[in-house]
C-alpha positions in Angstrom: -26.0 -1.1 0.3 -22.3 0.3 0.0 -21.1 -1.5 3.2 -20.2 -4.7 1.1 -17.5 -2.5 -1.0 -16.6 -0.1 1.5 -12.7 0.2 1.7 -12.5 3.0 4.2 -11.8 0.8 7.4 -8.8 -0.9 5.4 -7.3 2.5 4.6 -7.4 4.0 8.0 -6.7 0.6 9.7 -3.4 0.6 7.6 -2.7 4.6 8.7 -3.1 3.4 12.3 -0.3 0.6 12.0 2.3 3.8 11.1 2.9 4.2 14.8 5.8 3.4 16.9 5.6 0.1 18.9 5.2 2.0 22.4 3.6 5.0 20.9 0.5 5.8 23.4 -0.9 8.8 21.5 -3.3 7.9 18.8 -0.9 10.3 15.7 0.7 8.6 13.1 4.7 9.0 13.7 6.0 12.0 11.8 8.8 10.2 10.0 6.0 7.7 8.7 3.9 10.4 7.7 7.2 12.0 5.7 7.8 8.5 4.2 4.3 7.6 3.2 2.4 10.5 2.6 4.5 13.6 1.7 7.5 12.0 -0.1 5.3 10.5 -2.4 3.0 13.6 -3.1 6.2 15.7 -3.7 7.9 13.2 -6.1 4.6 12.6 -8.1 4.1 16.4 -8.4 7.9 16.8 -9.7 7.4 13.8 -12.0 4.0 15.0 -13.4 5.4 18.7 -13.6 8.5 17.7 -15.4 5.9 16.1 -18.2 6.9 12.0 -17.7 4.5 9.9 -18.9 4.0 6.3 -18.8 2.1 5.7 -22.0 4.3 3.6 -23.7 4.3 1.1 -20.6 0.7 1.4 -19.8 -0.1 -2.1 -20.6 3.0 -3.4 -18.4 2.1 -1.6 -15.6 -1.6 -2.9 -15.4 0.0 -6.3 -15.9 2.5 -6.1 -13.6 0.0 -4.5 -11.0 -2.4 -7.2 -11.3 0.3 -9.8 -11.0 1.2 -8.0 -7.7 -2.0 -8.1 -6.4 -2.6 -11.7 -7.3 0.4 -12.6 -5.3 -1.0 -10.4 -2.6 -4.1 -12.3 -2.2 -2.1 -15.5 -2.2 0.0 -14.1 0.8 -3.0 -13.1 2.5 -4.2 -16.3 2.8 -1.2 -18.2 3.7 -0.6 -15.7 6.6 -4.0 -16.3 7.5 -3.8 -20.1 7.6 -0.5 -19.8 9.6 -1.7 -16.9 12.5 -1.6 -19.2 15.0 2.0 -20.6 14.4 3.1 -17.3 14.1 1.6 -16.4 17.4 3.0 -19.2 18.9 6.5 -18.2 17.7 6.1 -14.8 19.0 5.4 -16.4 22.3 9.1 -17.9 22.3 11.0 -15.0 21.5 12.7 -12.5 23.8 10.5 -9.5 25.6 11.4 -6.7 22.7 11.2 -9.4 19.7 8.0 -10.9 21.0 6.4 -7.4 20.9 7.3 -6.3 17.6 6.2 -10.0 16.5 2.9 -9.7 18.4 2.3 -6.4 16.9 3.1 -7.6 13.2 1.0 -10.5 13.5 -2.1 -8.5 14.3 -1.3 -6.0 11.5 0.2 -7.7 8.7 -3.0 -8.6 7.3 -4.6 -4.9 7.4 -1.0 -4.2 5.4 -1.7 -7.0 2.9 -4.8 -5.8 2.4 -4.1 -2.0 1.9 -1.6 -3.2 -1.0 -4.2 -4.9 -2.5 -6.5 -1.8 -2.6 -3.9 -0.3 -3.5 -3.1 -2.5 -6.9 -7.0 -2.2 -7.7 -7.0 1.7 -7.4 -3.7 1.5 -9.3 -5.0 -0.7 -12.3 -8.2 1.6 -12.2 -6.6 4.8 -12.1 -3.8 3.6 -14.9 -7.0 2.6 -17.2 -8.5 6.5 -16.6 -5.8 7.9 -18.1 -6.8 6.3 -21.8 -10.3 8.3 -21.4 -10.8 10.9 -23.9 -14.0 13.2 -23.4 -14.9 14.5 -26.4 -15.0 18.5 -26.6 -13.9 18.8 -23.0 -11.6 22.0 -22.8 -9.7 20.7 -20.0 -8.9 17.3 -21.0 -4.9 18.0 -20.4 -5.7 19.0 -17.0 -7.5 16.0 -16.2 -5.0 13.9 -17.7 -2.4 15.6 -15.6 -4.1 15.0 -12.4 -4.6 11.4 -13.0 -1.0 11.1 -13.9 0.0 12.3 -10.5 -2.3 10.3 -8.7 -1.0 7.2 -10.3 2.6 8.6 -9.5 1.5 8.9 -5.7 -0.3 5.4 -5.8 2.6 3.6 -7.2 5.0 5.1 -4.9 2.8 4.3 -2.4 2.0 0.7 -3.1 6.3 0.2 -3.8 6.7 1.8 -0.2 3.8 -0.6 1.4 5.0 -3.3 -0.3 8.6 -3.1 0.9 6.8 -2.3 4.7 4.8 -5.8 4.2 8.3 -7.7 3.1 10.1 -6.4 6.0 7.4 -7.5 8.5 7.2 -10.9 6.7 10.9 -11.4 7.1 10.6 -10.3 10.5 7.9 -12.8 11.6 9.5 -15.7 9.9 12.9 -15.0 11.0 13.7 -17.8 13.2 16.6 -16.7 15.3 
């Protein structure tokens, strides 16, 4: 029943794209773990600990994230329709650039799909910050955890979006 909405394969496939080009092992490169996992966790913990909130900008954040999600759906459709021409372009490149472009052609839809999943999760968790549970003694802890998760997801979204932008640039570069 839940197979229709199971997103775990998108998430695991995305993190499997965080390997070096010629890497033989199945482990994610340490620098990518640092950039995509440890750094967002550290920054989100610090922002939450310092008490930075985003209540005033909640509507703007939901709107911006929703717009990015829509744009990413369109980009996914464009990449899908152009995948054959991108593969042909990759075949005409030099050896090193050819390997990179071939790898990116295979992985770009995974990264874009992950960004779309992140945008959906961000909108949901942003909406969760407005939940008031009556007679719940630990409401402030719940809100702090949700705010920390939001910061983590937003930072991860931004970093993954930059990675997608870089990969699309490399794929479309005609030099």
